[in-house]
N, C-alpha and C positions, 0 to 999 in steps of 0.2 A: 214537352209543353212549349218549348221554343219553336220547334218545327211545325207543330199542329196549328199554332197561332197565325202562321203565314202560308198555310196550305193553298195550293193553286188548283188542285184536282182531288176529287174523292171518287175512288173506284169501289163499287159495292158488288158483293155476291148476291145472287137472287134467293135461292132456297135457304130459309132460316134467317135471312138478313132482311130482305125486303118483303118476303112472305113469311107466314107464321111457321112454316116447316112442319105443320100438322096436316099430313096428307090423308085423303079418303079415297078408297077404291071406288071408281065410277062404273067401269065395264070390264068384263073378262071375255075376250074374243079368242077362243081356241078352235082349232080345226076339229071337225067331227070325228076323225079317226082316232083321236086321243081321248083317253079317259080323263075327264075334267077333274074329278075328285082326286085321282091318283097324282096328276100333275100338280094340282094345288097343294097337296100334302108335301110333295117333293120341294116345291118352291118355298113353302112355308118353313120347312126344315132347314133349307139352305139360308134363307133370309134371317133366321134367328141368329146366325153367326155374324150379322152386321148390325151396326148401330145407326145406320143411315135412316133418316125420317121416312123414306120410301119403303124401306124394309120393315120398319115398325108398322106402317099402314097396312101392308100385306099381312103381317102376322096377326094384327088385330082383326082383320077381315076374315081370315081363315079360321082363327081360333085354335084351340088345342084338339086336333083330330089325330086319330091313330089308324094305321092301316090294318088290314086283316092279318098280314104277315109282316114281321119286322123288316125294315129296309136298311141296308148298310150304306152309309155315305162316307166316302173317304176323299183324301187329297183336296180338301176344301181350300180354295185360295181366292183372295180378293184382287181383281185386276183394277188398279187405281184409275178412277175416272170412267170406268166402263161397267163393272158389275162383279158378279161372283161365278165361280166355276167349281164343279165337284164331279167326282166319279161315283156312280150309283150301282149298288148290287154286285153280285159275283160275276155278272156279265160285263162289268166295267163300262156301263153306259154313261156317256158324258152329259151333264146337265149344265146349261148356261142360262143365267138370269141377269139381265142388265139392259143397257141401251143397244142401239143398232150398230154402234161402233164395235161392240163385243161380238155381235153376229158376223160383222165383216172380218174381224180379226181371226175368227176361227172358220171362216169361209162357209158360213151357213146361208144357204139361198132362201130368200123370202120374196113374197109376191104382193106386198102392200106398199102404198105410198105414205110412209109414216110422216113425211114432212108436212102433210095437210092436216094432221091431227093436232089440235091446240093443247090438249092435256098432256101431262107427263106420261111417257110410255115406258113400260117395262116389258121387254121382249123375252120370250122363253124358247129355248131349243133343247130337245132331248134326243139322245142317240143319233146326233148329227142331222136331225130334222127340225125344221121350224115348226113349233107348236102353235104359236099365236102371241098375243100380247095382253097386258093389263093396263088400263088407263087409270091414272091417278091425278086428282086435282088438289091444288093448294090455294090458300086465300091470302090476299095482300094484307100486310100489317096495317092496323087502323091509323097509325101515325106516320106511315111511310111517305105519304104525300106532303105532310107537314114538314118532314125533313127535307124533301126535295125543294119546296118553296123557300125554306130558310136558307139553304145553301145557294140557291139562285140569287137571293137578295145579297148574299155575300160575294157574288160574282165568282163563285167556285164552279169549275166544270165538273159534271157528274157523268160517270160511265158505269154501266152494269155489265158484268161478266158472269157467265154460268156454264156449267157442263150440261145443262138441260137442252132439250130440243130447241133449235133457234126460233121456230114458230112460237113456242110457248114463251120464250124470252122476249121476243118482239111484242107479243100481246101484252105482257106485264109492263114492259117499258112504255107502250102506248098509253096504258091506263094511268101510269104514274107521271107521264110527261117527260120521260128520259129520252133524249135525242140519240144518244150513242149507246147501243147495247149489242153484245155479241154472245151467241150461244154455241153449243157443241164444242166446248173448250175443255181440254184435259188440264190437269194441274200445271203441267209444264207450259201449256199454251197461255194460261192465266199469268204465269210468272213472266213469260216472254212479252206479253201485252203490257204488263205493268212496267217493265224495263223500257219498252218503246215509248210509253206515255211519259215516263220520267224525263226523257230527252226534251220534251216540250213543256211539261208542267212539273216544276219542282218548288217546294216539297209536294209529295204525293201521299195521300192516305189510302190504304186498302182496308176494307171492312169485310170480314167473313166469319164463318162459324165452323165449317166442316174441316175434316182432316185434309181435304183436297185444296183448302185455302192456305194451309200453313206455308207452302213454298212462296206464294204470292205475297203473303204478309211479311215473310222474311226479306224479300227483295225491295219492299216498299220503304219509303222514308219514315212513315209512321204506320204501324199495324194496329188495327182495332179488332177485337174479337167479341162475339156475343157470348157472354158468360153462362147463360142458361142452357142453350142448345149446343154451345160450342164444344168441340172435341178438346181433349187434354193437350194434344199437340199444338193446336191453333192458339189456345189460351196461353200456353207456355211461350210461344213464339212472339205473341203480340206485345205491344208497348202499353196499350190501354185496353181494359176489359169493361164492357157494358154489362153490368150484372143482371139487369132486368130485360135484356134483349130488345129494348125500344130504340129504333133507328133515330128517333127525334133527339136522342142523347148525343148524336154525332155533332150537330151544330152547337150543342151545349158544351161539349168537350173543347170545341174550337174557341168558343167564347171564354171558357175558363183559361185557356192558353193565352188568349189576347189580353185578358185582365192581368194575368201573371206577368206577362212580358212588359205590360205598361208599368206595373209596380217595380219591376226589376230596373227598368230604365229610370224611373223616378229616383230610386235609391242610388243608382250609379251617378246620375247628374248631381243630386243633392250632396253626396259625399265628396265629389270632385270640387264642386263650388266652394263648400265649406273649407276643405283642406287647403285648397289653393289660396283662398282668402286669408286663412290664418298664416300660411307660409309668407305671403306678401306682408301682412301686418307684423309678423315676427321679424322679418328682415328689416323692417323700418323701425323696430324697437317699440312698437305699439302693443302687440300681443304678448301676454305673459304665459307662464306655465299653465295657468288655469284654462286659458283659451286653447292651448295645445292639447290638454287632456280632453277637453270637450270635442275637439275636432277628431280625435282618435276614438275614444270610448263612447262618447255621447252620440256621435253620428252613427256608430254601429248599433246602438240601442234604438235610436230613432228609426233606423232602417228595418230593424226587426219588428218594431211596433207598426210600421207602415205595412209590412208584409202580412202581419196578423189580420189586417182588415179583410183579407181574402176569405177568412173563415165566416165572416158575417155577411158577405155579399150574397145576394139572391140572383141566380142565373136563370135565364129563360131559354 
């Protein structure tokens, strides 16, 4: 509460924080030499192992489909900030589903300029060959702009970080009026950027929801997590949890911190003034035992009553 009240910078994640995190599949662009239904089934099976909103969108789009013959999928692993990998069938064919950093990591050659696509892209590779990609869109939260405007009035710097395609990130940032936005960031990149910003802006607040944000929240001065969509790791690491996932609650949390800080200082100043006054009067033989009792117990009770006022305050 003390640090949040004097925050100089708020760093926000994009997906699930500034956007609703409810994705919808827009287009599926696969190369003709691949069986679209078979690839979608494999992708769907693999994405069911993830809780990421993008994975959820793909699973909802594909639905519960079954192949003609059972398919064995083993060695499923999540590459943090990139996507998923698995080994399929007795022939041990590699399946990769994620961003283009994942394709680069496993040296998968592709022939598209993904930087020009504004939607979120999920690239797919099977048996060491680039299959194609799925485009997915998200919508901005209705109160995101309200949050930006409120923080700007407080003279707080706003920065947006995301692991999503930089073109998508810049498009969202432009719509929201955020001047500083960075995309294509891995979890460790977010943490490094937060440390870098802390050198110029302290205290710093980081707001996120996914497991990829836990590291950045841990290194920030004050970590805020979205409680609805947020992962357990992020919520556990955060100092403050926004239960209804509304970004407009960020300036609200800051205002609560400011009012709490104000009341704390009122109590400190009041207690010192009264106690010092009684000490001076006591030294002069004017104050009696009753005044001394009031300066000790009475001031403590008055401080508690003053603090209780917070429960009845209406914050905006």
